[in-house]
N, C-alpha and C positions, 0 to 999 in steps of 0.2 A: 436705374437710380445711381446718382453720383453725389457724394458729399465733398464739399470744398471747405478747406480751412485756410484763412489768410494769417500771415504773420509778417513781422518786419516793421511795422509802423512805429512811430515814436515821435519825439520832439527833436527838431534839428534847426540850426540857424540858416538864415537865407545863404544861398551859395553852396550849401552842403548836399550830401547825397544819402539815400537810403535805397535798400533793395527790398522789395516786397515779394513774398513767396505765397503761392496758392497751391496747397497740396491737396490731391484728389484721392478719394477712396471710392472704389467701384466694386460692384457685385462680381462674383466670380465669372470668368470668361468674357468680361467686358474689356474693351481695349481703349485706353485713354487717348491714344493717338488719333483716333477718328474724330475727336471733338475739337471743334474751334472753341477758343477761350477769349474772354474779353476782360479787361479792367475798366471799372466804372468808378466814379467818385460822386459824393454827394455832400452838400453843405446844408445847414438847417434852412428850412423853407424853400429849398430848390429841388428840382427833380434830378434824378441820377444822370450824370453825364458820361457818355462813352469816352474813355481816355485812349484806349489802344486795344487792338485785337490781334490774334495770331491764328492762322488757319491751321487745318490738319496737315497741310503741306509745308507750313512754315512761313507763309506769306504774312505780312504785317501791315497794319494801318494805324495812323495816330491822328488824333485831333490836332488842329494847327497849333494850339497853345502849348503842347508838349513836344512837338516834333523837333528833333535835334537835341532834346534834353533827356528824354525818356526812351528806354529800350525794352521791348517786351521780348521774351524768349521762352523756350519750353525745353524740358528735359523729359521725354516720354518714358524712359526707363525708371526715372523717379516719380513719374506722374505729377510733375510740378511745372507751373508756369511762374515765371518771374517778371517783375517789373523793376528795372533798374532806373532810379530817378536821380538825375544829376542836376547841379545848378538850381536847386529848389528855390522857389519864390513864395512869399507869404500867400499869395493867391492860389497856390497849390494845396493849402490846408483844407482837409476834407476827411470824410470817412471813405476808404477805398474798399471796393468790393470786387471780387472776381466772380465770374459766371461762365458756364458753358453757353454756347450760343443756340444750339438746337439739338435736343430740347434744352430748355432753360432751367439751369440749377444755380442757385446763388450761395455764396459763402456768408459768413456772418459779419464780415467787414473789419477793417483795421484802421485806427485813427492815425493820421499823419497831421502834424502841426509844425508849421514853419514860422519861426520868429524872425522878426525884422531886425 
């Protein structure tokens, strides 16, 4: 069982930056580093879109629309995964969720709003 809590969302102007955090709570003797973790985003009426993922070994993947602007990273000692978002655009506005990959656990989401 893994519980995930996202933070760091907010309102920012286009061109600005935000850093999202995804903090994990695990049951005793579980190791966070074995989990691959992904960030998703969702806008009203649409399905959740995979934005970025990071494997247990640190390998990363990004959707084309954010590559070069977003960076996913992890600090296993802090049981936290980050999403640094730079040069934000209005189309990045969404609720951002983090999730472990396998098995799948979801956080509650954090709103990101980018004004033009």
